[in-house]
Wavefront OBJ file of the C-alpha trace (Angstrom):
o trace
v 154.448 97.661 158.939
v 156.575 94.593 158.323
v 155.204 91.274 159.462
v 156.986 89.262 162.104
v 154.420 86.686 163.171
v 153.215 83.271 162.160
v 150.231 81.115 163.033
v 149.900 77.361 162.735
v 146.806 75.188 162.529
v 146.463 71.414 162.361
v 143.668 70.043 160.160
v 143.825 66.296 160.627
v 147.217 65.307 159.275
v 147.614 68.593 157.396
v 149.534 71.539 158.838
v 148.723 75.091 157.736
v 151.212 77.879 158.462
v 150.756 81.622 158.005
v 153.720 83.824 157.059
v 153.031 87.561 157.248
v 154.371 90.168 154.871
v 152.651 93.096 156.626
v 149.896 93.856 159.126
v 148.316 97.284 159.548
v 145.588 99.143 161.406
v 143.535 101.713 159.510
v 144.036 102.782 155.931
v 141.588 100.158 154.640
v 138.946 102.540 153.282
v 140.382 102.253 149.762
v 139.400 98.570 149.838
v 136.181 98.720 151.919
v 134.770 102.238 151.434
v 131.617 101.547 153.492
v 133.646 100.535 156.528
v 133.981 103.960 158.130
v 135.045 104.176 161.760
v 131.581 105.327 162.826
v 129.943 102.467 160.929
v 132.320 99.860 162.352
v 132.472 100.884 166.013
v 129.018 99.436 166.903
v 130.123 95.990 165.652
v 131.708 95.211 168.984
v 132.614 91.562 168.388
v 135.449 92.700 166.115
v 137.426 94.084 169.056
v 140.248 93.584 169.868
v 141.459 91.338 167.059
v 139.980 92.878 163.915
v 139.301 96.499 164.949
v 140.708 98.966 167.464
v 138.656 101.063 169.897
v 138.449 103.932 167.397
v 136.843 101.725 164.749
v 139.955 101.323 162.582
v 140.046 97.947 160.870
v 143.051 95.669 161.251
v 144.181 93.761 158.174
v 147.040 91.521 157.115
v 148.842 90.554 153.929
v 150.151 87.033 154.330
v 150.775 83.734 152.619
v 149.532 80.347 153.797
v 151.469 77.107 153.428
v 149.467 73.880 153.320
v 151.743 70.983 154.271
v 150.101 67.626 153.578
v 153.245 65.651 154.355
v 153.569 64.807 150.675
v 153.171 68.300 149.230
v 154.000 71.833 150.312
v 151.456 74.205 148.793
v 151.928 77.981 149.061
v 148.584 79.809 148.777
v 149.027 83.365 147.444
v 152.346 85.203 147.478
v 151.603 88.681 148.848
v 153.024 91.906 147.329
v 156.712 91.185 146.827
v 159.888 93.252 146.956
v 161.214 95.814 144.477
v 157.910 96.219 142.630
v 156.651 99.618 141.538
v 153.053 99.953 142.656
v 150.576 102.814 142.622
v 149.732 102.257 146.299
v 152.628 103.983 148.109
v 152.635 101.604 151.088
v 153.011 98.661 148.689
v 155.618 100.112 146.329
v 159.269 99.035 146.275
v 158.958 96.979 149.443
v 162.006 95.518 151.153
v 160.578 92.925 153.533
v 162.144 89.787 154.971
v 159.317 87.572 153.701
v 161.564 84.894 152.186
v 163.645 84.760 155.372
v 160.464 84.317 157.397
v 159.359 81.557 155.044
v 162.655 79.753 155.626
v 162.419 80.262 159.388
v 158.954 78.684 159.329
v 160.534 75.575 157.769
v 159.612 76.260 154.153
v 162.566 77.590 152.146
v 161.508 78.649 148.669
v 163.228 75.687 147.008
v 161.048 73.286 149.041
v 157.678 74.532 147.739
v 155.929 72.041 145.440
v 152.966 74.179 144.357
v 152.151 77.880 144.318
v 148.385 78.339 144.254
v 146.934 81.732 143.307
v 143.358 82.318 144.504
v 143.262 85.163 141.961
v 145.665 87.485 140.144
v 145.442 90.740 142.084
v 148.547 92.684 143.070
v 148.717 91.498 146.701
v 148.357 87.804 145.868
v 151.014 87.248 143.189
v 153.935 89.487 144.162
v 156.411 86.879 145.367
v 155.709 84.716 142.329
v 158.853 86.407 141.060
v 161.923 88.162 142.418
v 164.340 90.677 140.917
v 167.717 89.175 139.974
v 170.200 91.236 137.923
v 167.402 93.460 136.648
v 165.175 90.567 135.532
v 161.989 89.163 137.063
v 162.590 85.471 137.612
v 160.448 82.781 139.295
v 160.951 82.702 143.060
v 159.796 79.128 143.602
v 161.875 77.367 140.985
v 160.885 73.807 141.940
v 157.150 74.541 142.100
v 154.292 74.299 139.657
v 152.248 77.509 139.717
v 148.512 76.799 139.644
v 146.363 79.582 138.171
v 142.675 79.354 137.381
v 142.072 79.116 133.651
v 139.047 81.443 133.848
v 141.083 83.938 135.885
v 144.028 83.918 133.495
v 141.898 84.234 130.371
v 140.182 87.321 131.791
v 143.365 89.127 132.835
v 145.292 88.123 129.721
v 142.577 89.767 127.638
v 142.207 92.798 129.947
v 145.780 93.680 130.805
v 145.076 97.249 131.933
v 146.841 97.434 135.256
v 147.260 101.167 135.607
v 145.345 101.069 138.918
v 148.092 99.144 140.731
v 151.072 98.889 138.399
v 152.460 96.315 135.940
v 151.325 93.292 137.945
v 151.007 90.776 135.120
v 154.250 91.915 133.525
v 156.418 91.522 136.607
v 154.598 88.833 138.615
v 152.606 86.534 136.309
v 153.898 86.502 132.746
v 157.485 85.612 133.789
v 156.357 82.348 135.413
v 154.201 81.523 132.396
v 157.115 82.207 130.069
v 159.287 79.954 132.253
v 156.867 77.091 131.642
v 155.985 76.714 135.323
v 152.230 77.416 135.133
v 149.358 74.936 134.992
v 145.959 76.452 134.193
v 143.320 74.673 136.257
v 139.497 74.636 136.587
v 137.808 76.360 139.520
v 137.001 72.999 141.147
v 140.487 71.556 140.688
v 141.452 68.722 143.048
v 145.119 69.283 143.774
v 145.556 66.239 146.018
v 143.274 64.130 148.234
v 143.331 66.763 150.999
v 143.135 69.986 148.955
v 140.707 71.216 146.320
v 139.456 74.527 144.963
v 136.003 76.034 145.391
v 134.661 78.592 142.940
v 133.877 81.881 144.734
v 133.447 84.437 141.926
v 132.680 88.126 142.147
v 135.865 89.655 143.459
v 137.387 88.503 140.185
v 135.807 86.367 137.433
v 137.741 83.221 138.335
v 138.307 83.731 142.048
v 138.658 80.551 144.112
v 138.800 79.613 147.778
v 140.711 76.572 149.018
v 139.162 73.630 150.879
v 141.265 71.382 153.095
v 140.021 68.105 154.551
v 141.935 65.444 156.474
v 140.854 62.762 158.927
v 137.406 64.323 159.220
v 138.705 67.835 160.000
v 137.956 70.668 157.562
v 139.186 74.168 156.809
v 138.577 76.849 154.181
v 141.009 79.533 153.029
v 138.800 82.394 151.872
v 140.896 84.324 149.399
v 139.267 87.734 148.866
v 135.599 86.754 148.703
v 135.711 87.988 152.330
v 138.353 90.693 152.703
v 137.674 91.404 156.361
v 135.517 89.715 159.023
v 133.273 92.800 159.125
v 131.833 91.544 155.825
v 130.361 88.599 157.707
v 128.080 90.959 159.616
v 127.726 93.398 156.711
v 127.652 91.133 153.684
v 126.502 94.148 151.637
v 129.803 95.961 152.203
v 131.658 95.209 149.000
v 135.262 95.774 148.058
v 136.150 98.608 145.731
v 138.365 96.067 143.945
v 135.471 93.691 143.181
v 134.981 92.900 139.514
v 131.237 92.313 140.136
v 130.040 93.520 143.533
v 126.585 91.935 143.255
v 128.076 88.553 142.410
v 130.602 88.976 145.211
v 127.856 89.645 147.754
v 125.855 86.632 146.590
v 128.970 84.448 146.819
v 129.731 85.733 150.317
v 126.182 85.168 151.588
v 125.986 81.683 150.093
v 129.373 80.722 151.509
v 128.576 82.018 154.993
v 125.238 80.198 155.055
v 127.133 76.982 154.329
v 129.780 77.685 156.984
v 127.637 78.873 159.886
v 127.751 76.625 162.956
v 129.887 74.071 161.122
v 133.158 72.645 162.431
v 135.013 74.204 159.503
v 137.962 76.425 160.395
v 137.784 79.595 158.288
v 141.203 81.096 157.571
v 141.032 84.598 156.128
v 143.577 85.604 153.530
v 143.578 89.176 154.898
v 142.304 88.552 158.447
v 144.607 89.980 161.120
v 145.939 87.832 163.945
v 144.526 85.344 165.028
v 143.335 85.019 161.378
v 141.115 81.934 161.797
v 137.883 80.966 163.534
v 134.416 79.533 163.115
v 131.399 81.297 161.604
v 128.496 81.863 164.004
v 125.114 83.474 163.522
v 124.081 86.751 165.148
v 120.621 87.107 166.776
v 120.119 90.312 164.806
v 121.039 88.647 161.518
v 124.335 88.225 159.748
v 127.334 86.391 161.083
v 130.473 86.785 163.167
v 133.821 85.007 163.489
v 134.404 83.142 166.741
v 138.166 82.915 167.347
v 137.935 81.379 170.827
l 1 2 3 4 5 6 7 8 9 10 11 12 13 14 15 16 17 18 19 20 21 22 23 24 25 26 27 28 29 30 31 32 33 34 35 36 37 38 39 40 41 42 43 44 45 46 47 48 49 50 51 52 53 54 55 56 57 58 59 60 61 62 63 64 65 66 67 68 69 70 71 72 73 74 75 76 77 78 79 80 81 82 83 84 85 86 87 88 89 90 91 92 93 94 95 96 97 98 99 100 101 102 103 104 105 106 107 108 109 110 111 112 113 114 115 116 117 118 119 120 121 122 123 124 125 126 127 128 129 130 131 132 133 134 135 136 137 138 139 140 141 142 143 144 145 146 147 148 149 150 151 152 153 154 155 156 157 158 159 160 161 162 163 164 165 166 167 168 169 170 171 172 173 174 175 176 177 178 179 180 181 182 183 184 185 186 187 188 189 190 191 192 193 194 195 196 197 198 199 200 201 202 203 204 205 206 207 208 209 210 211 212 213 214 215 216 217 218 219 220 221 222 223 224 225 226 227 228 229 230 231 232 233 234 235 236 237 238 239 240 241 242 243 244 245 246 247 248 249 250 251 252 253 254 255 256 257 258 259 260 261 262 263 264 265 266 267 268 269 270 271 272 273 274 275 276 277 278 279 280 281 282 283 284 285 286 287 288 289 290
């Protein structure tokens, strides 16, 4: 399903805008195999935003633009068009993502930084676009920020048969164009934006912290794929590099976020996408979107 919606949040003087490539209901078992309909249905707080009445999970693939006033930072670039992928619903897409980006006020030429939380297929796709049979950088005026730990792992383990030639068509072209800066997992991009190491899903996975005028937000990346993992922190993604490390990261992060005035913006959370972490009487956590 093609995305047509946006969300906006104000964090102090910083504006964060979501641009959706696709949103879907169901079909998420390949990512969260423990999240069967029968297992999810009792977790009632997820309705109606993150689960339907039958227990099918709702998920989104979207990008987030952090606008500090000085910089326009695009966090993750979705799946992309024209790319051959081994997941049929993600292969050879023809979405209007770039048009939506322009409509939101952020034409591709205006982006200052592209920030990749990690290098999986659905986070780097629009790094490049197909022009005259060649993969060329989409955001020609931007510096692409990639974690050094993340890049070193994938550069040495370039076996992408599970999803398709992701590095070849979406990462190496921007490196070869000289547009990439390799950064540490605690990189401070600007006074309002810095990275936070959240490993497990991939070796160098990062989340993104935003702070301005006393207001705070966190973009999760894939350390939490779906809000159900707040209640069931032991439900790990099939795509996790190290599931045990991913669970520990998730539990530590949630314990830091619970009952704090930190807006949590999920990289795959369906509309309304953002909320505050609260504790459950029975243990675990939930996402309050009120």
